[in-house]
Backbone as JSON, one array per atom type, in Angstrom:
{
  "sequence": "MPNYRRNYEGEVFFFTVVTRGRRDLFAEETSRRLLSSAIRSVQEQWPWEMAGISLLPDHLHMLWRMPAGDRDYSRRMALLKRRFTKTYLASGGREAPVGDGQVRHRLRGVWQRRFWEPTALEPDDLEIRFDYTHYNPVKHGYVRRPRYWPPSTFHRYVELGHYAANWGASEPQHLQGLDFE",
  "N": [[161.71, 190.08, 115.16], [160.9, 191.05, 118.45], [162.07, 189.55, 121.51], [159.7, 188.69, 123.49], [158.75, 188.51, 126.77], [156.73, 187.36, 129.39], [156.0, 188.06, 132.82], [155.34, 185.84, 135.32], [155.39, 185.72, 138.02], [154.32, 186.31, 141.34], [151.34, 187.66, 142.94], [149.56, 189.73, 142.56], [148.84, 191.57, 139.7], [149.63, 194.2, 137.52], [148.16, 195.94, 134.9], [148.31, 197.64, 131.78], [146.22, 198.49, 129.25], [145.61, 199.3, 125.95], [143.69, 201.07, 123.53], [143.41, 200.52, 120.0], [145.39, 202.65, 118.12], [145.0, 204.58, 120.01], [142.32, 205.34, 120.17], [139.3, 206.89, 121.29], [137.47, 204.91, 122.54], [136.16, 204.34, 124.93], [134.89, 206.61, 125.71], [132.28, 206.58, 125.27], [129.26, 205.56, 126.79], [128.05, 203.13, 126.1], [130.21, 201.53, 125.22], [131.66, 201.35, 127.59], [129.86, 199.89, 129.16], [129.79, 197.5, 127.68], [132.45, 196.64, 127.99], [132.51, 196.22, 130.77], [130.67, 194.13, 130.94], [132.05, 192.19, 129.45], [134.25, 191.78, 131.11], [133.0, 190.71, 133.44], [131.94, 188.37, 132.32], [134.25, 186.9, 131.56], [135.39, 186.62, 134.07], [133.57, 184.9, 135.28], [134.11, 182.49, 134.04], [136.9, 182.19, 134.26], [138.02, 182.9, 137.1], [139.14, 185.83, 138.9], [140.21, 188.46, 141.07], [139.21, 191.76, 140.69], [141.18, 194.0, 141.66], [141.78, 196.66, 141.33], [140.9, 199.38, 139.16], [140.96, 201.75, 136.53], [139.29, 203.36, 134.11], [139.92, 204.95, 131.21], [139.27, 207.14, 128.36], [140.81, 206.08, 126.18], [142.38, 204.02, 127.12], [143.05, 201.58, 129.74], [143.8, 200.92, 133.15], [144.52, 198.21, 135.21], [144.46, 196.25, 138.16], [144.95, 193.03, 139.01], [144.14, 190.46, 141.21], [145.22, 187.32, 141.41], [143.91, 183.93, 141.56], [145.0, 181.55, 144.04], [147.82, 179.75, 143.06], [147.27, 180.02, 140.36], [148.24, 181.6, 137.52], [147.48, 182.39, 135.03], [147.0, 184.85, 133.53], [147.28, 185.79, 130.95], [145.61, 184.27, 129.26], [143.11, 185.06, 130.27], [143.19, 187.81, 129.68], [143.29, 187.74, 126.89], [140.81, 186.55, 126.31], [139.11, 188.47, 127.42], [139.65, 190.76, 125.81], [138.9, 189.69, 123.33], [136.14, 189.06, 123.72], [135.07, 191.58, 124.33], [135.68, 192.91, 121.9], [134.16, 191.45, 120.02], [131.46, 191.9, 120.86], [131.42, 194.68, 120.82], [131.9, 195.33, 118.11], [129.68, 194.04, 116.99], [127.68, 195.62, 118.0], [127.77, 197.81, 116.45], [130.08, 199.24, 116.66], [133.1, 200.77, 115.51], [136.16, 199.89, 113.92], [139.7, 200.59, 113.99], [141.93, 201.04, 111.2], [143.84, 198.19, 110.08], [146.94, 196.56, 109.29], [148.01, 194.46, 106.49], [149.39, 192.19, 107.43], [148.36, 191.96, 109.99], [145.72, 191.44, 109.44], [145.98, 188.91, 108.27], [146.62, 187.49, 110.55], [144.27, 187.54, 111.87], [143.69, 189.76, 113.46], [141.95, 192.45, 114.92], [140.97, 195.92, 114.58], [140.69, 197.12, 117.2], [141.95, 196.91, 119.75], [145.29, 197.64, 120.91], [147.94, 195.45, 120.04], [149.38, 194.12, 122.1], [149.62, 193.95, 125.74], [150.67, 195.59, 128.71], [152.35, 194.43, 131.54], [153.79, 194.88, 134.21], [154.82, 193.18, 137.08], [153.41, 193.5, 140.26], [155.07, 193.26, 143.05], [156.26, 193.93, 145.6], [155.06, 195.45, 148.65], [155.29, 198.32, 148.67], [155.58, 198.88, 145.93], [153.19, 197.88, 144.98], [151.37, 199.65, 146.19], [152.14, 202.0, 144.88], [151.32, 201.35, 142.28], [148.53, 201.16, 142.62], [147.98, 203.82, 143.39], [148.88, 205.15, 141.08], [147.09, 204.13, 139.18], [144.65, 205.18, 140.12], [145.15, 207.91, 140.12], [145.51, 208.49, 137.48], [143.39, 209.58, 135.71], [143.47, 212.26, 136.47], [146.09, 212.95, 135.87], [145.95, 212.87, 133.08], [144.36, 215.01, 132.6], [141.56, 214.91, 132.67], [139.98, 215.24, 134.91], [140.0, 217.15, 138.02], [140.48, 215.9, 140.41], [140.79, 212.52, 141.62], [138.34, 211.64, 142.7], [136.36, 212.68, 141.12], [136.15, 211.1, 138.93], [134.21, 208.74, 137.65], [134.46, 205.98, 136.45], [136.19, 204.06, 138.05], [137.97, 202.35, 140.65], [138.59, 203.92, 142.73], [136.65, 205.11, 144.37], [135.64, 202.96, 145.84], [137.85, 202.41, 147.44], [138.02, 204.73, 148.92], [135.73, 204.46, 150.5], [136.55, 202.24, 151.95], [138.48, 203.38, 153.49], [141.08, 203.63, 152.63], [141.9, 205.73, 151.01], [141.65, 209.28, 151.42], [138.82, 211.3, 150.68], [139.55, 213.61, 149.3], [142.0, 212.99, 148.26], [144.71, 213.23, 145.99], [144.51, 215.8, 145.03], [146.7, 217.22, 144.3], [149.54, 216.13, 142.44], [150.83, 213.19, 143.79], [154.03, 212.96, 145.3], [155.5, 210.59, 145.01], [154.62, 209.62, 142.6], [155.47, 211.28, 140.64], [156.92, 211.71, 137.53], [156.6, 209.07, 136.81], [155.55, 206.68, 134.39], [153.43, 204.43, 133.19], [152.47, 203.63, 130.74]],
  "CA": [[160.67, 190.19, 116.17], [161.5, 191.11, 119.78], [161.86, 188.43, 122.41], [158.76, 189.23, 124.46], [158.54, 187.56, 127.86], [155.81, 187.78, 130.43], [156.39, 187.7, 134.17], [154.24, 185.14, 135.97], [155.66, 185.65, 139.46], [153.55, 187.24, 142.15], [149.92, 187.41, 143.19], [148.82, 190.86, 142.01], [149.45, 191.99, 138.45], [149.21, 195.51, 137.05], [148.07, 195.94, 133.45], [147.89, 198.78, 130.98], [145.67, 197.99, 128.0], [145.38, 200.5, 125.16], [142.91, 200.88, 122.31], [144.17, 200.66, 118.74], [145.54, 204.04, 117.7], [144.55, 205.46, 121.11], [140.97, 205.84, 119.89], [138.5, 207.12, 122.5], [136.35, 203.97, 122.54], [135.45, 204.31, 126.21], [134.21, 207.88, 125.97], [130.86, 206.25, 125.11], [128.7, 204.7, 127.83], [127.81, 201.78, 125.55], [131.48, 200.81, 125.24], [132.0, 201.07, 129.0], [129.0, 198.78, 129.58], [130.25, 196.28, 127.0], [133.68, 196.21, 128.65], [132.12, 195.69, 132.07], [130.05, 192.84, 130.68], [133.1, 191.26, 129.04], [135.03, 191.46, 132.31], [132.21, 189.78, 134.26], [131.82, 187.1, 131.59], [135.51, 186.17, 131.68], [135.57, 186.27, 135.49], [132.74, 183.73, 135.59], [134.78, 181.32, 133.49], [138.27, 182.17, 134.76], [137.95, 183.89, 138.18], [140.2, 186.63, 139.49], [139.66, 189.64, 141.75], [139.57, 193.06, 140.13], [141.61, 194.75, 142.83], [141.75, 198.08, 141.0], [140.73, 199.72, 137.75], [140.6, 203.1, 136.09], [138.97, 203.28, 132.68], [140.0, 206.23, 130.52], [138.69, 207.01, 127.03], [141.6, 205.31, 125.22], [143.14, 202.94, 127.76], [142.66, 201.29, 131.1], [144.77, 200.31, 134.06], [143.85, 197.25, 136.08], [145.23, 195.42, 139.07], [144.24, 191.75, 139.2], [144.64, 189.51, 142.22], [144.96, 186.02, 140.82], [143.67, 182.85, 142.51], [146.19, 180.82, 144.48], [148.32, 178.73, 142.14], [146.84, 180.28, 138.98], [148.85, 182.83, 137.01], [147.17, 182.45, 133.6], [146.34, 186.11, 133.19], [147.31, 186.0, 129.5], [144.37, 183.7, 128.72], [142.01, 185.93, 130.69], [143.25, 189.06, 128.93], [142.92, 187.45, 125.49], [139.35, 186.36, 126.29], [138.48, 189.77, 127.69], [139.76, 191.58, 124.61], [138.11, 189.06, 122.26], [134.71, 189.21, 124.0], [134.71, 192.98, 124.13], [135.75, 193.21, 120.47], [133.02, 190.82, 119.34], [130.2, 192.6, 121.18], [131.57, 196.07, 120.39], [131.69, 195.4, 116.66], [128.3, 193.62, 116.73], [126.79, 196.72, 118.39], [127.96, 198.92, 115.52], [131.35, 199.9, 116.89], [134.0, 200.78, 114.35], [137.55, 199.57, 114.25], [140.76, 201.33, 113.3], [142.55, 200.24, 110.14], [144.94, 197.28, 110.42], [147.77, 196.2, 108.15], [147.79, 193.15, 105.88], [149.89, 191.15, 108.33], [147.43, 191.81, 111.11], [144.53, 190.78, 108.89], [146.34, 187.49, 108.13], [146.61, 186.9, 111.88], [142.9, 187.73, 112.37], [143.65, 190.82, 114.46], [141.0, 193.51, 114.61], [141.44, 197.26, 114.9], [140.04, 197.63, 118.41], [142.96, 197.0, 120.8], [146.68, 197.43, 120.55], [148.18, 194.01, 120.04], [149.87, 193.59, 123.38], [149.33, 194.7, 126.95], [151.86, 195.71, 129.54], [152.02, 193.89, 132.85], [154.82, 194.71, 135.24], [154.28, 192.52, 138.26], [153.46, 194.27, 141.51], [155.5, 192.28, 144.03], [156.51, 194.5, 146.91], [153.95, 196.31, 149.1], [155.46, 199.71, 148.22], [155.32, 198.9, 144.49], [151.75, 197.68, 144.83], [150.72, 200.92, 146.53], [152.41, 202.94, 143.78], [150.46, 200.98, 141.14], [147.17, 201.59, 142.96], [147.93, 205.28, 143.32], [149.01, 205.52, 139.67], [145.81, 203.79, 138.54], [143.59, 206.09, 140.56], [145.5, 209.3, 139.79], [145.67, 208.61, 136.04], [142.48, 210.54, 135.06], [143.95, 213.61, 136.77], [147.32, 213.1, 135.08], [145.59, 213.11, 131.69], [143.61, 216.25, 132.51], [140.11, 214.7, 132.55], [139.35, 215.76, 136.13], [140.96, 217.78, 138.93], [140.76, 214.95, 141.5], [140.28, 211.18, 141.3], [136.95, 211.43, 143.14], [135.45, 213.15, 140.07], [136.21, 210.16, 137.8], [133.38, 207.59, 138.04], [134.85, 204.6, 136.12], [137.42, 203.79, 138.8], [137.78, 201.75, 141.97], [138.98, 204.9, 143.74], [135.52, 205.33, 145.29], [135.6, 201.8, 146.74], [138.94, 202.53, 148.4], [137.65, 205.81, 149.84], [134.79, 203.85, 151.46], [137.32, 201.32, 152.81], [139.4, 204.17, 154.31], [142.45, 203.64, 152.1], [142.13, 207.09, 150.52], [140.75, 210.36, 151.81], [138.02, 211.7, 149.51], [140.25, 214.68, 148.58], [143.32, 212.53, 147.83], [145.03, 213.47, 144.59], [144.29, 217.19, 144.62], [147.94, 217.5, 143.59], [150.2, 214.85, 142.12], [151.68, 212.68, 144.86], [155.45, 213.03, 144.95], [156.02, 209.28, 144.6], [154.17, 209.33, 141.24], [156.05, 212.24, 139.7], [157.85, 211.14, 136.57], [156.26, 207.68, 136.45], [154.66, 206.51, 133.23], [153.22, 203.0, 132.95], [151.58, 203.51, 129.57]],
  "C": [[161.32, 190.18, 117.55], [161.18, 189.85, 120.59], [160.99, 188.94, 123.56], [158.47, 188.19, 125.52], [157.6, 188.17, 128.89], [156.34, 187.31, 131.78], [155.19, 187.07, 134.87], [154.48, 184.95, 137.46], [154.78, 186.67, 140.18], [152.09, 186.84, 142.26], [149.05, 188.5, 142.57], [149.57, 191.36, 140.78], [148.8, 193.3, 138.01], [149.25, 195.5, 135.52], [147.74, 197.33, 132.92], [147.45, 198.2, 129.65], [145.19, 199.21, 127.22], [144.57, 200.16, 123.91], [143.8, 201.12, 121.09], [144.2, 202.13, 118.33], [145.09, 205.05, 118.75], [143.19, 206.1, 120.82], [140.16, 205.91, 121.17], [137.27, 206.22, 122.55], [135.51, 204.08, 123.81], [134.91, 205.66, 126.64], [132.7, 207.65, 125.91], [130.41, 205.28, 126.2], [128.49, 203.27, 127.34], [129.1, 200.95, 125.6], [131.89, 200.46, 126.66], [131.16, 199.91, 129.52], [129.44, 197.47, 128.95], [131.54, 195.75, 127.62], [133.37, 195.59, 130.01], [131.51, 194.29, 131.92], [131.09, 191.79, 130.28], [133.95, 190.84, 130.24], [134.28, 190.44, 133.17], [132.12, 188.4, 133.62], [133.1, 186.27, 131.73], [135.74, 185.75, 133.12], [134.72, 185.07, 135.89], [133.44, 182.45, 135.16], [136.17, 181.13, 134.09], [138.38, 183.22, 135.87], [139.27, 184.6, 138.49], [139.5, 187.79, 140.18], [140.14, 190.89, 141.05], [139.91, 193.95, 141.32], [141.59, 196.25, 142.58], [141.58, 198.28, 139.51], [140.48, 201.21, 137.6], [140.47, 203.03, 134.58], [138.97, 204.68, 132.1], [139.49, 206.06, 129.1], [139.47, 206.09, 126.08], [142.46, 204.21, 125.83], [142.59, 202.68, 129.15], [143.83, 200.69, 131.85], [143.98, 199.4, 134.98], [144.88, 196.58, 136.97], [144.39, 194.17, 139.34], [144.93, 190.95, 140.28], [144.22, 188.13, 141.73], [144.7, 184.97, 141.91], [144.97, 182.12, 142.87], [146.55, 179.75, 143.46], [147.95, 178.94, 140.68], [147.41, 181.62, 138.54], [148.53, 183.04, 135.53], [146.39, 183.72, 133.27], [146.33, 186.36, 131.69], [146.05, 185.45, 128.84], [143.18, 184.6, 129.05], [141.99, 187.22, 129.87], [142.85, 188.84, 127.48], [141.41, 187.27, 125.37], [138.62, 187.67, 126.49], [138.51, 190.65, 126.44], [138.9, 191.02, 123.48], [136.62, 189.27, 122.49], [134.26, 190.66, 123.84], [134.65, 193.3, 122.64], [134.53, 192.68, 119.74], [131.73, 191.59, 119.61], [130.25, 194.06, 120.73], [131.29, 196.2, 118.9], [130.26, 195.02, 116.3], [127.31, 194.74, 117.06], [126.96, 197.94, 117.48], [129.24, 199.69, 115.72], [132.26, 199.78, 115.68], [135.42, 200.5, 114.81], [138.51, 200.44, 113.45], [141.33, 200.44, 112.2], [143.67, 199.36, 110.69], [145.69, 196.92, 109.15], [147.47, 194.79, 107.65], [148.24, 192.02, 106.78], [148.95, 190.9, 109.49], [146.14, 191.13, 110.65], [144.79, 189.28, 108.77], [146.3, 186.77, 109.48], [145.27, 187.11, 112.6], [142.83, 188.76, 113.51], [142.7, 191.91, 113.98], [141.55, 194.85, 115.07], [140.76, 197.87, 116.1], [141.07, 197.87, 119.51], [144.36, 197.04, 120.19], [146.99, 195.95, 120.77], [148.56, 193.46, 121.41], [149.3, 194.41, 124.54], [150.59, 194.67, 127.79], [151.52, 195.27, 130.94], [153.21, 193.78, 133.79], [154.18, 194.14, 136.5], [154.44, 193.44, 139.47], [153.8, 193.3, 142.63], [155.6, 192.84, 145.44], [155.35, 195.39, 147.35], [154.07, 197.75, 148.64], [155.14, 199.83, 146.73], [153.82, 198.75, 144.24], [150.99, 198.96, 145.14], [150.94, 201.96, 145.44], [151.51, 202.64, 142.6], [149.0, 201.36, 141.4], [147.03, 203.1, 142.83], [148.01, 205.75, 141.87], [147.7, 205.28, 138.93], [144.75, 204.82, 138.87], [143.88, 207.55, 140.23], [145.5, 209.54, 138.28], [144.68, 209.55, 135.36], [142.87, 212.0, 135.32], [145.19, 213.91, 135.93], [147.0, 213.46, 133.63], [144.68, 214.33, 131.51], [142.1, 216.09, 132.36], [139.35, 215.28, 133.74], [140.43, 216.4, 136.99], [141.36, 216.86, 140.08], [140.18, 213.59, 141.13], [138.81, 210.96, 141.67], [135.95, 211.87, 142.08], [135.42, 212.21, 138.86], [135.43, 208.9, 138.16], [133.92, 206.2, 137.67], [136.2, 204.22, 136.72], [137.05, 203.13, 140.13], [138.19, 202.72, 143.08], [137.89, 205.05, 144.8], [135.38, 204.18, 146.29], [136.66, 201.95, 147.83], [138.76, 203.73, 149.33], [136.73, 205.24, 150.92], [135.52, 202.92, 152.42], [138.33, 202.05, 153.69], [140.83, 204.18, 153.81], [142.85, 205.03, 151.59], [141.19, 208.05, 151.22], [140.02, 210.81, 150.55], [138.74, 212.77, 148.68], [141.65, 214.27, 148.11], [143.52, 212.84, 146.35], [144.72, 214.87, 144.11], [145.54, 217.74, 143.93], [148.65, 216.16, 143.4], [151.07, 214.4, 143.29], [153.14, 212.6, 144.41], [155.96, 211.69, 144.44], [155.55, 208.86, 143.21], [154.82, 210.23, 140.19], [157.11, 211.56, 138.83], [157.57, 209.71, 136.17], [155.33, 207.66, 135.24], [154.59, 205.02, 132.91], [152.34, 202.78, 131.73], [152.35, 203.18, 128.33]]
}
């Protein structure tokens, strides 16, 4: 088994979370609503700021700003995945097959087992993660520009003046060749 270590340094954390087998769970509005509800539910119990998000059919990218002195994002992510899984399956959602070892560990076929969280420490790195998150639907060919992708915080940042509405008409040079998935 690999020696898997998480980085708990920093204030803002970037996550990539993928569905089991890259299934298009979030192509359905019901699944998107259930995920939103799970996020709000966990935030009520264990607060954090959702600084950025882009929800694609088979994965999502999120930037979380953690409360001062609290870096327990692993607990939050586990709760988020568990709450979504429970309500998704209860609503008739189907899971992907899992192996015997995963069954023994009570893992379900909804999410990939782990999530990826390189820490966003430097301002330039943080900006790259925001841009990557918001450009991702274009990168995957779902839309021509980020503004056409509703399940994203891109629209909030346009209103705040961080992005021009037409940003992302072509791939920004600083994102070329990057892959955080």
